[in-house]
C-alpha positions in Angstrom: -17.5 234.3 47.6 -17.2 230.8 48.8 -20.9 230.5 50.8 -22.2 231.6 46.9 -20.5 228.4 45.4 -21.9 226.2 48.3 -25.4 227.1 47.8 -25.2 226.6 44.2 -23.8 223.5 44.4 -25.8 222.2 46.8 -28.8 223.5 44.7 -28.0 221.4 42.4 -27.8 218.5 43.9 -30.9 218.6 45.4 -32.9 219.1 41.0 -30.4 216.6 40.0 -31.3 214.4 42.9 -35.4 215.9 42.7 -35.2 214.4 39.4 -33.8 210.7 39.8 -36.4 210.9 41.7 -39.4 211.6 40.4 -38.9 209.8 36.8 -38.3 206.0 39.3 -35.1 205.6 36.5 -33.1 202.4 37.9 -29.2 203.5 39.5 -29.6 207.2 39.0 -30.1 208.7 42.6 -27.8 209.1 45.3 -27.6 206.0 47.0 -28.6 203.9 44.1 -25.4 204.0 43.2 -23.3 203.8 46.6 -25.3 200.6 47.3 -23.6 200.5 43.3 -20.7 201.4 43.9 -19.9 199.3 47.0 -21.9 195.9 46.2 -24.4 196.4 49.5 -26.3 193.8 48.2 -24.0 191.4 47.3 -20.6 192.0 49.2 -20.5 191.7 53.3 -17.0 193.8 52.5 -19.1 196.1 50.5 -20.8 197.0 52.6 -18.6 196.6 55.6 -15.9 199.7 53.5 -19.0 201.5 52.9 -20.2 201.5 57.1 -16.7 202.3 58.2 -16.5 204.8 55.5 -19.1 206.9 56.7 -19.2 205.7 60.5 -15.6 207.7 60.1 -16.4 210.5 57.7 -19.5 210.9 60.4 -17.7 211.5 63.0 -15.0 213.3 62.3 -17.6 216.1 60.4 -19.7 216.0 63.9 -15.7 216.8 65.4 -14.8 219.3 63.2 -18.0 221.3 63.8 -18.1 221.3 67.6 -14.8 222.4 67.5 -13.6 223.8 64.8 -10.5 222.0 64.5 -9.0 219.6 61.9 
């Protein structure tokens, strides 16, 4: 059951992001929303928070997948 849910979720995201990329409207892609949420264009603190969060998540996820722990 869970693999099917993850596949459906991934396909839904891919379709939504594909539509957002194709229509070229402002503030509808995931990247644009993250930039707006963290104020990466105007705030050094926002950039730092995003960078620490992204690197922390990426590091944790890599360890999680490779060692099958956490």
